[in-house]
N, C-alpha and C positions, 0 to 999 in steps of 0.2 A: 504494499500500500504506500501511498505518497505522503510526504511531509508537506503540509499546506500552510502557508502564511495567509491568514484572512485579514485583510485591511478593512477597518471599520471605524466609524466615528468621524474623525477628521475635523476640519475647521470651518465648514460652510454653515449657513442657516439650516441646511438639511441634515445636520448632525444626528438629531433624534431618529430620523428615518434610517440613516446609515447604521446606527447602533442596532436597531431592530432587524434590519436586513442582515447585517453581519452575524449577529447572534444566531439567527435562524439558519443561515448557511453553515456556520461553524458546527452547530448541533447536528445538522444533516450529514455533514462530512464525517463527523465522529461516528455517527450511527453506521456509516458505510465502512468504517474501519480505518479511516485515515488519521494520521497524527496531525493535530491542528494547533497552530500558534496564533493567538489573536494579537494584532498590532494596531494601535491607534495613532495615526499621524498627528494628533493633537500634542503628543508627547515630543519634546524637542529632540530626543535621541532616537527617533523612530527608525531612521535609516540604518544606524549602527545596530539597533535591535533586529532589524530585518536581516542584515548581513550575518549577525551572530546566530540567527535562527537556522541558517543553512537549509532553507526550504527548497523543495523541488519545483514548486510553483507558487505564485501568489494568486489568491482569489480576491479580486478587487470588488469589495462591497461598499465602496465610498460613493457619495452622491454630491453633486454641486461643485463649487470651486475647489480647485486643487485635486479633487478626487476623480472627476470625470471630464475635465477640460483639457487633458493632454499632459498636464504637468507631472502628476504621479506616474503616468505611463512613461514619460521621459526618464524619470528616475529609475524605473524598473528596466527600461531598455539599457540605460547606462550600467546597471548592475548585471546585465545579461540574465535576468531572472524571468522565465516565462510567466505570463499572467493571463487571466481571463478577460473577456470582452475586447473592445476595440483598442486600436493603437493610438499613437500620438495625433496623427493628422485627422483621422475620423472623429476622435473624441473632441478635439478642439473645434472642428467645423460644426459638429452637432450641438455643442454647447452654445455656440454663437448663432442665435436664431436668424439674424439677418443674413449672415454668410451662408448658412445652410439653405435658406430659402433661395439664395442666388444659384446655388448648385441645383436645387430641385427645379427651378425655372429653366435651367439649361437643358434638362432632360424632359421637359414638358409635363411636369406633374401639376395637378390642380391645387392652387393655393388661394388663400384669402388675400385680398388687396391690403396693402399696408405700407408703412414707411418707418425708418429709423430716425429718432429724434433724441436730443438731450432732454432729460426729464424736466428741467426748468423751462425750456422752450415749450414742451408739451403742456405745461401747466398754465401758460399765458392765455390761451384761448383754445376752443375745440379744434384739434388738428385735422379732423374730418367730421362729417355729419354723424351724429349719434343715431343708432347705437354703435359703439366701437369698444375695443378691448385694449388696455394698456398692460404691456408685459415687460418686465426687466429683460434685457436682451440676453443675459447670460446667467439665468437661474433656472432651477428645476422645481419639481413638486408643487407647481402653481404658487410659489411664494411671491408676494409682491404684485399679484395680478389684480386688476380692477376692471369691472364692466361698467361703462358709462351708458346709461339707458337713455332712450329717446325722451326729450323734455328736460334733461339735466341742464342746469344753468351754467355749469363750469366743469372743467376737468377735475379729476380727483385732487383734493387739497393735500393728500398725503405726498404728492410729488414735490411739494415745497418743504417737506419735513427736513429740518437740519440733521436729524438722526436717521435719515434714509440709508439703508445698508445694502441695497440691491443693485448698485452700480449706476453710473450716470446716464447710460444709454437705455432708452426704452423703445420697444417696438409697438407701434400703433397699428392695429388691424381692424378691419370691418368685423362686426359681430355677426356670425352666421347662426341664425336660429335653427333649431332642429335637434338631431340626435347626436350624442357623444359616442363615438366608436373608437376602438383600438385594435391593433393587429400585431401580434408577436411574430417575429421572424427568427428562425434559427438558420444560421449560415448554410448548414449542410442539408436542411430539410425544406427551406423556403417558408412562406407564410403558413401559419398554423390554422387560424380561424379568425373570424370577426367577432369581437365582443361588444355588446351594447351595454352602456353604463347608465344606470338610473340613480339619480341623487335622491337622498331621503327627502321626505315631504317638507321638512323645515329648511332645506338647503336651497340656495338660489342657483348654484352651478357646481361643477366638479372642482372645488377648491381644495386646499390642503386638508381641512377638517373632513371633508367628504371622502378624500382618498385614504386617510389614515385613522379615522375614528371608527370604532365598532358601530355598525349600523348606519354609517354615513352614506353608504351607497350599496347598491346590489348590481350584480353582473349577470348578463344573460348570454349564453353561448349555445348555439350560434345566434347572432343578432337577428331580430325580427325586421329584416329589410329585404327588398327584392334581391334575387340572386345576382342580377346584373350589377347592382351596387356593391354587393359583397365581393364579386369578382374584381371590380374596379379597385376597391380598397386593398385587396390582397396583392394585386399587381403593382399598385402604387407603393405599398409598403416594401415589397421586394426591390423595386426600382430605387427607392430612396436609400435602403440599406446598402445596395451595391454602389450607388452614385457617390456616397460619402466614403466608401471603402471600409465599411464596418465588417467586423467578424464576430463570431459567437452569436449571442442573442441581442436583439433590439426590439423596441416596441414603438410603433408609429401611431400617433393620435390623429383622429379625423373629426370633422363635423359633417353631418349629412342633413341637408335641407330637403325634406320630402316634397315641399311645395314647388321647388325649382329643380328637383331631381338632380341635385348638385352635391358633390363631395369636395372638401378642401383638406389637404394635408396640413396639420398644424406644426408638428415637430417629430423628430426621431429621438428616442431616449436610448443612448448607448449602454446605459447600465440601469435597466428597470429595477424598481424597488422589489424586494423580496420579503416584505413584511407580511404578517397574516392576512392583511387586507389588500395586498398588491395584486396586480393583474398579470405580471410575467416575472 
């Protein structure tokens, strides 16, 4: 059996998610008979700890900045330690929503209309007609995301918060009403299925709490959508996975508007959460 270093925790706002993912993965690996060493990059000496572990492979269960944006992958490449999930380039591209959208546009994938702005500029006046979505350009787990509804007087005032911690660039995208869909892709097996996500009755959309709270959402597999739309989603998820140069497993998120019979690829997650409520 292998000696596996599980990287978990880390420094990003998604630390609690990573701790949950990492603990679950470590426990599963132990049940399979592997020797597991848990390493948290929040500790200043984590690289030396990783070297001392003499692991055969690193299981990267980190999320967000440093963990899935190519930087930790670069450290692992430097150490010549094999690791799970995508490499430096694919990870850094996927983490940058604007750059990944540029890649997706080049291969003709369906996208939501949007633009990249400094958060303070986006706070001055509506950057596009409402409804629209404000997303930090380089965060995951739906942290720092706001939906500006039709009739709103101004952009989210949180964009002016001096304690804002989600980066200075935000992506402004049209809000697409309809169904929340997601597709897991395994590099050697392709797209697995289309999952439909239903948010709990007291939730407005699939935000951080809906993703990671017990009862925050429920998932239906396969999604209750026309087969033609399911096929489109699966083809788009596979194309996005390969366009970024991903490896291992990814999860692509979509919106589907039944009224206009339209899908839009929102993003590709190179390290999907593996918490008890996660989708892949």
